[in-house]
C-alpha positions as CSV (number, residue, x, y, z in Angstrom):
1,M,64.3,75.4,43.4
2,P,62.4,78.6,43.1
3,S,58.7,78.4,42.2
4,L,56.0,80.8,41.0
5,I,52.7,80.6,42.8
6,G,49.5,81.9,41.3
7,A,46.2,82.8,43.0
8,I,45.6,80.9,46.2
9,K,42.4,80.6,48.3
10,I,42.6,78.9,51.7
11,N,39.2,78.7,53.5
12,S,40.5,76.9,56.6
13,V,43.4,74.9,58.0
14,G,43.0,72.2,60.5
15,G,45.0,71.7,63.7
16,S,47.3,69.0,62.2
17,S,47.5,70.4,58.7
18,V,50.6,71.6,56.8
19,V,50.5,74.5,54.4
20,N,53.8,75.1,52.5
21,F,54.7,77.6,49.8
22,G,58.1,77.3,48.1
23,D,60.9,74.8,48.8
24,S,60.4,72.0,51.2
25,F,62.5,69.0,52.3
26,K,59.9,66.9,54.0
27,N,56.2,67.1,54.6
28,A,54.6,64.1,56.4
29,P,51.4,63.6,58.2
30,A,51.5,62.8,61.9
31,S,48.0,61.1,61.9
32,S,45.7,59.4,59.5
33,A,41.9,58.9,59.2
34,K,39.4,57.2,57.0
35,T,36.4,59.1,55.7
36,N,33.4,57.8,53.8
37,A,31.2,60.1,51.8
38,G,28.7,59.8,49.0
39,A,28.7,61.3,45.5
40,G,29.5,65.0,45.3
41,A,30.3,65.3,49.0
42,F,33.8,66.7,48.7
43,N,33.2,69.3,46.1
44,T,34.9,72.7,46.8
45,G,34.2,76.1,45.5
46,D,32.0,79.2,45.9
47,F,29.0,78.3,43.8
48,I,28.5,74.5,43.6
49,Q,25.5,72.7,42.1
50,T,25.5,68.9,42.4
51,N,22.8,66.7,41.0
52,T,23.7,63.1,42.0
53,G,20.3,61.4,42.1
54,L,20.6,58.2,44.1
55,S,23.9,57.7,45.9
56,S,25.2,54.8,47.9
57,T,28.6,54.5,49.7
58,N,30.2,51.1,50.4
59,T,31.8,51.4,53.9
60,G,32.8,47.8,54.3
61,D,36.6,47.3,54.9
62,P,38.1,43.9,55.4
63,D,41.7,45.3,56.0
64,L,43.0,45.5,59.6
65,S,45.1,48.6,58.9
66,D,45.2,50.9,55.9
67,Q,47.5,53.8,56.6
68,N,50.2,53.2,59.2
69,T,52.0,56.4,60.2
70,T,55.0,56.7,62.4
71,E,56.3,60.0,63.8
72,I,60.0,60.2,64.3
73,S,61.0,63.0,66.7
74,G,64.1,65.0,66.0
75,V,64.0,64.7,62.2
């Protein structure tokens, strides 16, 4: 199905990232990771002003596994 894409700004693309424009059958990650960050840590843009005051991040995780990924070659 055709699509119209507006303005796009890509600052950087990591080594295992996928950037796709238009039609796609399958996009799947080949790896997974867990990241902990405080309030306002993942804001993006050119002119950001964040006033968070006191911030605390709970990093405790009782699970043994969270995101199980399996890469199938040849698909």
